[in-house]
C-alpha positions in Angstrom: 45.4 -23.6 47.7 43.0 -23.3 50.5 40.1 -20.8 50.0 38.9 -19.6 53.3 35.3 -18.3 53.3 34.8 -15.9 56.2 31.3 -14.9 55.4 28.7 -17.5 57.3 26.0 -16.8 54.5 28.5 -17.9 51.7 29.1 -21.1 53.4 25.4 -21.7 54.0 24.7 -21.3 50.3 27.4 -23.2 49.4 26.2 -26.0 51.7 22.5 -25.7 50.4 23.9 -25.9 46.9 26.0 -29.1 47.5 23.0 -30.7 49.4 20.7 -30.1 46.4 22.9 -31.2 43.8 24.5 -34.1 45.7 28.0 -33.0 45.5 30.6 -31.8 47.9 30.8 -28.2 48.9 34.1 -27.9 46.9 32.4 -29.1 43.9 29.3 -26.8 44.4 31.5 -23.8 44.8 33.4 -24.6 41.7 30.4 -25.4 39.5 28.8 -22.4 40.8 31.8 -20.1 39.9 32.3 -21.8 36.4 28.5 -21.0 35.6 29.1 -17.3 36.9 32.3 -17.2 34.6 30.4 -18.8 31.4 27.8 -16.2 31.6 30.2 -13.2 31.3 31.6 -11.9 28.1 35.1 -12.4 27.2 37.2 -9.3 27.4 38.6 -7.6 24.3 41.9 -9.1 25.2 40.6 -12.4 25.4 38.8 -11.9 22.0 41.9 -10.9 20.4 43.6 -13.7 21.6 41.2 -16.4 20.6 40.8 -14.7 17.0 44.8 -14.5 16.9 45.0 -18.1 17.6 42.2 -19.2 15.2 43.9 -17.1 12.4 47.1 -18.6 12.9 46.0 -21.9 12.7 43.8 -21.2 9.6 47.0 -19.7 7.9 49.3 -22.4 8.1 51.6 -23.1 5.2 50.8 -26.0 3.1 49.3 -24.6 0.0 50.6 -24.8 -3.3 52.8 -21.9 -4.7 51.2 -19.4 -7.0 52.2 -19.5 -10.7 53.6 -16.3 -12.4 50.1 -16.0 -14.4 48.2 -15.8 -11.0 50.5 -13.5 -9.6 50.4 -11.2 -12.6 46.6 -11.4 -12.7 46.4 -10.6 -8.8 48.3 -7.4 -9.4 46.3 -6.5 -12.7 49.0 -7.3 -15.1 46.9 -9.6 -17.6 
């Protein structure tokens, strides 16, 4: 997909950044956009997805089955 920049100042700034960093204008724009996105806090939806994925990964089966005594103790049936 092509990006068409209509603002001459935006193009000028992208060219300056490219020159100062020694990269292409495309790379300068991408790195500047990535830097700005990293500064922004994640949305509530993004946080929920991240936390959900972490919980799913942590809760994968693989542990041992509980004994009857452990279940009884958990429910207070000592």
